C-alpha positions in Angstrom: -101.2 225.3 70.0 -101.4 222.3 67.8 -99.6 219.1 68.5 -97.8 219.4 65.3 -96.2 222.8 66.3 -94.3 220.7 69.0 -92.9 217.8 66.8 -89.7 219.7 65.5 -88.7 221.3 68.8 -89.1 218.0 70.5 -87.2 216.2 67.8 -84.4 218.6 68.4 -84.5 218.3 72.2 -84.4 214.4 71.6 -81.3 214.7 69.5 -79.6 216.6 72.3 -80.9 214.1 74.9 -79.4 211.2 72.8 -76.1 213.0 72.3 -75.9 213.4 76.1 -76.6 209.8 76.7 -74.6 208.1 73.8 -72.0 210.7 72.8 -68.9 208.3 72.8 -68.3 205.8 70.0 -71.3 207.2 68.2 -71.7 206.4 64.4 -74.8 208.5 64.0 -77.6 210.1 66.0 -80.9 211.0 64.3 -84.4 212.3 65.6 -87.1 213.5 63.6 -91.0 214.1 63.3 -92.4 210.7 62.4 -96.0 211.4 62.9 -97.0 210.6 59.4 -95.0 207.4 58.8 -94.8 204.0 60.6 -91.8 203.4 62.8 -90.8 200.5 60.5 -90.3 203.2 57.7 -88.1 205.3 60.0 -86.0 202.3 60.6 -85.7 201.4 56.9 -85.0 204.9 55.9 -82.0 205.1 58.3 -80.7 201.7 57.2 -80.8 200.2 60.8 -83.0 197.3 60.1 -80.2 194.7 61.0 -80.5 195.9 64.6 -84.2 195.4 65.0 -85.2 192.1 63.3 -88.8 192.4 64.1 -89.0 196.1 62.8 -91.6 195.1 60.1 -94.1 194.6 62.9 -93.6 198.2 64.2 -96.8 199.2 62.5 -97.2 202.3 64.7 -96.9 205.9 64.1 -95.1 207.8 66.9 -94.8 211.5 66.8 -91.2 211.7 67.1 -88.6 208.9 66.7 -84.8 208.8 67.3 -82.1 206.4 66.9 -78.5 205.9 67.8 -75.8 203.6 66.4 -72.7 203.1 68.4 -69.5 201.2 67.5 -67.3 199.6 70.1 -64.5 197.9 68.3 -65.9 195.6 65.8 -69.2 195.6 67.5 -72.2 198.0 66.6 -75.2 198.5 68.8 -78.4 200.5 67.9 -80.9 202.2 70.2 -84.4 203.6 69.5 -86.3 206.5 71.3 -90.0 207.1 70.8 -92.1 210.1 71.9 -95.7 210.8 71.9 -96.7 214.5 72.1 -99.9 215.8 73.5 -101.2 219.4 74.0 -103.8 218.5 76.7 -102.9 217.0 80.1 -101.6 213.5 79.7 -104.4 211.2 80.9 -104.6 207.5 81.5 -106.1 207.1 78.0 -103.2 209.0 76.3 -100.6 207.2 78.5 -102.0 203.8 77.4 -101.2 204.7 73.8 -97.4 205.1 74.6 -97.4 202.2 76.9 -98.8 199.9 74.1 -96.3 201.3 71.6 -93.4 200.7 74.1 -94.3 197.2 74.8 -94.3 196.4 71.1 -91.2 198.3 70.1 -89.1 197.9 73.3 -87.2 201.2 72.7 -84.2 202.2 74.9 -86.1 205.4 75.7 -89.8 206.2 75.7 -91.5 209.4 76.5 -94.9 211.1 76.6 -94.7 214.9 76.7 -97.1 217.7 77.0 -96.9 221.4 77.8 -100.0 220.9 79.9 -98.4 218.2 82.2 -100.4 215.3 83.3 -103.9 214.7 84.8 -104.7 214.6 88.4 -105.8 210.9 88.1 -102.6 209.8 86.5 -100.5 211.6 89.2 -102.7 210.0 91.8 -102.4 206.5 90.4 -98.6 206.8 90.3 -97.9 208.7 93.4 -100.8 208.1 95.9 -101.3 204.5 95.0 -97.7 203.7 94.3 -98.4 202.3 90.8 -95.0 203.2 89.4 -95.2 199.6 87.8 -97.4 201.1 85.1 -94.4 203.1 83.8 -92.4 199.9 83.1 -92.6 198.5 79.6 -89.6 196.1 79.3 -86.7 194.9 81.3 -86.7 197.7 83.9 -87.2 200.4 81.3 -89.7 203.0 82.2 -91.7 205.5 80.3 -90.9 209.2 81.2 -93.9 211.5 81.5 -92.8 215.0 81.2 -94.0 218.6 81.0 -92.8 220.6 77.9 -91.6 224.1 78.5 -92.6 226.0 75.2 -90.5 229.1 76.1 -87.2 227.2 76.2 -88.0 224.2 74.1 -87.2 221.4 76.6 -88.7 219.2 79.0 -88.9 220.7 82.5 -86.9 218.4 84.4 -88.5 219.4 87.7 -91.9 218.5 86.2 -91.4 214.8 85.3 -93.9 212.2 86.7 -91.9 209.1 87.8 
């Protein structure tokens, strides 16, 4: 299996996730394969630049991106979601990639997903040494490390490293 085989199913899952989190007062929800474009282009394409003043600095290519725009009365708010996809076990090396992206972008949701789960050392660092702090990237927001179930095209909620 190639990483690219997972982009569309994960984008569809992300869309459902965003609907479940932001269904009310939603103007639009979008999620798509963005592995070949910079996140700044995704934001421009969907005309949500007003919500992310520093978007031009988002010079990163995340595998899957999503956005939500909500309206409450006259106020609008937008949220970003980013996903890195791996086929091998998620290692400290691959985790550091999404951590860096998340610190720059500060999305509402950040995920790293693999059908192979995560490495022994990443699990050990977080659980055995109580280093959950490495998951946090901004203002209490944490990266979700999840195992992808290729049979049913969703993350396995029982297999989430947190």
